[in-house]
C-alpha positions in Angstrom: -2.1 3.1 -14.2 -3.4 5.1 -17.3 -0.4 3.8 -19.1 -1.0 0.2 -18.2 -4.2 0.4 -19.3 -3.6 2.1 -22.5 -0.8 -0.6 -23.6 -3.3 -3.2 -23.0 -6.3 -1.5 -24.3 -7.9 -2.3 -20.8 -10.7 -0.8 -18.5 -8.9 -1.2 -15.2 -10.9 -0.2 -11.7 -8.5 1.3 -9.5 -9.2 1.0 -5.5 -7.6 3.0 -2.9 -7.0 3.3 0.5 -4.9 3.6 3.4 -3.9 1.6 6.5 -2.3 1.9 9.7 -0.9 4.5 11.6 2.8 6.1 10.7 5.2 6.6 13.7 8.3 8.5 14.8 10.1 8.4 17.4 10.3 11.1 20.2 13.1 12.4 21.9 13.7 9.0 23.8 13.5 6.9 20.8 10.2 5.6 21.5 7.8 5.3 18.3 4.6 7.9 18.4 1.7 7.9 16.2 0.9 10.9 14.0 -1.8 13.1 13.7 -2.7 15.7 11.7 -5.7 17.1 14.4 -6.6 16.5 17.5 -9.6 17.4 19.7 -9.6 19.9 23.2 -8.1 16.6 25.0 -5.3 16.4 22.8 -7.1 13.0 21.0 -5.6 12.4 17.9 -8.6 12.9 15.2 -6.8 12.5 11.8 -4.4 9.8 11.5 -1.0 10.0 8.9 -1.7 6.6 7.3 1.5 4.6 7.5 0.4 2.6 4.6 -1.0 3.4 1.1 -2.3 0.6 -0.9 -4.3 0.5 -5.0 -5.6 -2.5 -5.6 -5.5 -2.8 -9.7 -8.2 -4.7 -10.9 -9.0 -5.8 -14.9 -12.4 -7.0 -14.7 -13.0 -8.5 -18.4 -9.5 -11.2 -17.8 -10.6 -11.3 -14.0 -7.0 -10.3 -12.6 -5.7 -7.8 -10.0 -2.5 -6.8 -8.2 -2.6 -4.8 -4.9 0.9 -2.3 -4.7 1.5 -1.0 -0.9 3.9 1.9 -0.1 5.1 2.7 2.9 4.4 6.4 3.8 7.3 7.3 6.0 11.0 7.8 4.6 11.6 8.3 8.3 11.8 4.8 9.5 13.7 1.8 8.8 11.3 -0.5 7.0 11.7 -4.1 8.7 10.3 -7.5 7.5 7.2 -6.6 9.5 6.3 -3.7 7.6 5.7 -5.8 4.6 2.0 -6.9 4.9 2.6 -9.6 2.5 4.9 -12.1 0.5 6.1 -9.8 -2.3 5.2 -10.4 -6.0 6.8 -7.4 -7.7 8.8 -9.5 -9.2 6.4 -11.2 -10.8 5.0 -8.3 -12.4 6.7 -6.8 -15.3 5.1 -3.2 -15.1 5.9 -2.8 -11.8 9.3 -1.2 -13.0 10.4 1.5 -10.6 12.8 0.9 -7.6 10.7 -0.7 -4.8 13.0 -0.4 -1.8 14.1 3.4 -1.9 12.4 4.6 1.4 12.9 8.3 0.1 11.1 7.9 -3.3 8.5 5.3 -1.4 9.0 1.5 -0.3 6.8 -0.4 -2.3 5.7 -3.9 -2.0 3.2 -5.9 -3.9 0.4 -8.2 -3.2 -2.0 -10.8 -4.5 -5.9 -9.4 -4.8 -6.5 -12.1 -1.5 -3.2 -10.7 0.5 -4.4 -7.8 0.7 -8.1 -8.4 2.2 -6.1 -10.7 4.4 -4.3 -7.5 5.6 -6.6 -5.3 5.1 -10.3 -6.1 6.1 -11.9 -3.5 4.2 -10.4 -3.8 0.9 -12.1 -5.6 -1.7 -12.4 -9.0 -1.1 -10.7 -10.6 -5.1 -9.9 -14.0 -5.0 -8.5 -14.1 -8.4 -5.0 -14.5 -10.3 -2.3 -11.8 -10.8 -2.4 -9.0 -13.0 0.9 -9.2 -15.0 
């Protein structure tokens, strides 16, 4: 994002967050939520996020793009895992491998679609930052 900001001589506001709880299959093949810590009753306290996201907002141009990453290289990505219609193909600065699960499966959304998927994300209904 620094490279993008420098190349455009723009000040970008970056919002980041996580969403959902990642899962892994147990010995019976049943997906179980993963936590980093538990209380004395074995209740999960700190979930491992399923998604991490970044919203890149060019405030001067009033454009924005959300980028999601799936935080689990061990599960196959399905259509249900992609929370919005991906617009990565419309964004020239998204120039990395999007579907390599080991490196991080990535998809892009409009800012409005990010807010529909993650209701605590910034509520920006602006054109794509391309």
